Structures are given as C-alpha cells and as structure tokens.
C-alpha positions, 0 to 999 in steps of 0.5 A: 526550433526555439524553446521559450524558457518561461517558468512553466516550461522550465518547471515541466522540463525539470520534473521530467528530468527528475522523474527519469533520474529517480526512475533509474535509481529506483530500478537499480535499488538493491532492496524492494526490487520488484515494487521499485521497478513497478514504481519506476515504470509508473514514474516514467509513464507519468513523466512522458505524459508531462512531456506532452505538457512540456511540448504544448507549453514550449510551443513544440507542436506549433513549430513542428506539427510532425511531433503530433502522435509521438508515442509517449502516451501510456496513461492507461498504465497509471492505475494498474502500475500504481495498484500492482506497486501497492500489492508488491510492496505489501507482499514480498512474495508477490509475482506478476502472473500471466492472468494479471496481464489483462490490467495492461490491455488498455495501455497496449492498445493505446501504445499500439495506436500511437506507434501505428500512427507514427509510422504513417505519413503526416497527411494520414495523421492529420486526417485521423486527428480531424475525423477520429482522434479529436471527436472519438479517441482523444475523448475516450483516452482522456476520460478512460484514463480518469476512470481507470485511475479512479478505480485503481485508486479505490482498490489501492486504498482498500488494500492499504486499509487491510494491510494496516490490520495485517500489520497489527496482527503480525508485527510489534514494530510497524513504524517503518512498515505503515506506508503512511506516505503511500496513503498521502500519495494516493490522496494526492492522486485523488486530488489530481483526479478531481482536477481531471474531472473538472477538465472533462466537464469543461471539455465535454460541456463547454468546449474549453481545451487547455484553458483551466488545465492544471492536472499536468502540473499537479501530476508533476508535484506527485511524481516529484514526491514519488521520487523523494519518498519511494527511494527512502522506503524501508526494506519490506522483505519481512512483509507477506500480506496477501489480500485474498487470504483469510485474516489471521485473527479468525479461528483456524480450521483446525480449531473448529470441532463439534461439541461433545453433545452432537449425536454421532452419525448412524452406522453404515448410513447418512447422518440423521437430519437433526444430528447433521443440523446440530453438527453443522451448528457446532462447526459454525460455533466459535471455538473456545480459546485453548488455555494451554496455548494462552498460557504458553504465549503469556509465558513466552512474552511475560516470563521469557520476555520476548517483548524485549525484542524490538522487531518481534513478529508473529512468525518469530513468536510462533517459532519460539513457541512451536505453535502455528501462527494462525493459532497464536493470532486467534488466541491473541485476538480472542484470549487477550482481546488485543491485536499482536501489536497492542499485546506486545507493546502493552508489555513494553509499556508496563516494563517501562512503568515498572522500571521508572518506579525503581530508583536505581534504574531511574537514576542510572538510565535516561527515559529513552534508555529504559524504553530501548531496553524494554523493547522499543527502538524508536523515540517517536514510537515510544512516545506515541504508544506510551501515551496511547496506553497510559493517557499521559506522555512518558515525561509526565508519568513520573510526576503523577 
C-alpha cells in the first residue's frame, strides 16, 4: 500500500498522532484526574474520526476495500464526553453514576454495529454498505452525531454560564478558574457544527459527498487546541459547583420565618384558612438581613483584614466566622448588594487606594508590590479589577 504524502495527508496524520500523545499525557496527569481522563477519551474519539478522513485522503480505502467498516467510529460519544468533562471539571466531587450511562447508549450501538460488521466477510459488508448503510445508517450516524453535538454543546454552555455565577459567589480570585479557554473551545465546536450542517444539506439535497467537507480539518484544529490548553488547566480541586443545587445567593431555608403578626394555629385543630394564608405569605416573604451577621462579615473583612488572603473563598470565610456558607452568601448578596467576589475585591482596591496616598508606602513599594500586599496575586487581575471599580487604570490613579 502506497501513501501519497500530500499536505492534507501529512496534516491529518500529524493531528492524529498529536491527539493520541496528548490523550496519553492527560490520562496520566496528576491533577484534575477525572475530567482529564474524560477529555482524553474525547480526544481519542475525535482522533479516530479524523483517522477516517486520513484513510480517505490517503486513498487507503481505494487500495484496500477491506478497511471499510473498521471499528473506529465513536462520534456519538463526542457530545456526552464533552458535557461530562465540563461537569467534572467544574465540580471536583462529580462522579459518573450508573443512571448517567444512558448518555452513551447511542455510541454503544454505533460501536456494536461496526464491531459486528468487522467480524463478517467482505461480501456481507459490501451488501450492507449498498442496501443499508449508505441509504440509512450512514445518514442516521452523520445527522445524529450533529444533533447530539448541538444538544450537548447547548447544555455545556448553559452549565458554564451558571458556573461563572457560582465563582463570583464563592471565590475572591477566579483568574485560574474561569475556564475562558473552554468557552472558546465550545464556540469552535459550534463552528464545526455549522460546517457539519452545511455538509448535511449538501448530501441530503444535492447528493454531494466529500465535495465541500471541511469538518474533519476543523475538528483537527479543535483537537489540537484541546491538547494544548487541556494540559495547562489549573488544579480545580477547590471547585464544587453542582448545577442542580439551589444558588447560594438565595435565602437559606433556616432564615425563612413567619412574621410576628401571623395568627397562631387553633389549639388541637387545623390552622384557620385566613391564618394559613398569612403564614404562607410570610414564609414566601424575603427574610430580612440579620444585622449581627452583616457586622460579623464586615469585621472579618475590614477589621481582621481577611481580604489580604489572595485565595480567600466563601468556605474559608465561613470557617473563620463560624457562620454557614449559605447564610454568608445570602447576607453578602442582600446586605452588601454585591457578590462575594466583588465585595472582597472592593476591599482590596480600597486598600490599594489608601496606601497609594501614604507617602511612605508609595515610596517604599512599587504599585504591584502594594497590590500584592493588599490581596491581589496577579498583575492582570489587579489591573482589570482596579479599573472596573474605580474607572481608571492603576497607573493613572495617582495622577488624578
């Protein structure tokens, strides 16, 4: 068998080799083990799909038709692996439960079909291609993969939006946890899906196969990006975001009480209708912020200067104050009118401003040194947050 080493053939072969190598590194990576292994499986599934493109570009199928129906197609796993990767990356406690295995039912059927066909003789495979695969199962596989990827892409993007709100309510430093690269990756996959839709239209309505197909090359670019940035992702061990849990900013159940004017229930009998209605209305009413809790949080951040801890989290503030995390989050959101992230970084910016006006600090330390001593641990984060809070860049503040 002769392989024509054209630029496309070389590029596809290089992408497959890089994907397999990066998947091995991800599988063995010491941190983010569960999400990294899901990402490794996703890379391998995409690499095998690209391998089919390599076989076509290198004319492997034309030189040996026996390669048809090789068990290398697992495209129905793209969407589920992507979605479960996002879930596990944003929640260190995530575990794959048996009830979640239904996500992989389509890919098991897909793999079973090709494995079964591989065990048959060539005349049987040829008959299946002509009478079943080309008119039915190939179409179902191609369109079904596109639909599956679109659904799981939408779920993943929604999950990331919820995750960003969770970060603001739980972490004071989020630069390493925001997963901006993952959002870019999802957008790139959306571009691939758009190209995939073009291919579906060309095949279904114009009978054009492999004429304007660029999804394989685009997937190659995506899998290359995954290999580069996936390995560089910071340790997400401290993140425990669960999308099905009530947001922390809402009032804790323990804070919902009836008002003092609510009539008591009748002794020995059910509560009267009017009293029951008033009690239910009181239960639905937003509870007031406890001034003592508000003051305890203010004292911890302002007087005890917990904001100087560059990686301060809501859980650490709760442990320091002996207050429940949900109560602190509710009080911060309702009492201070801010997210936890905005509140802590507001104290940090105020401290930088205060110290910049002190001659000894301004002469003794650089601007970045003052920022680090005030709780920031990244120049980029400091510049962004300072300008966001004050409206001017840090370097311009002293000139006003």
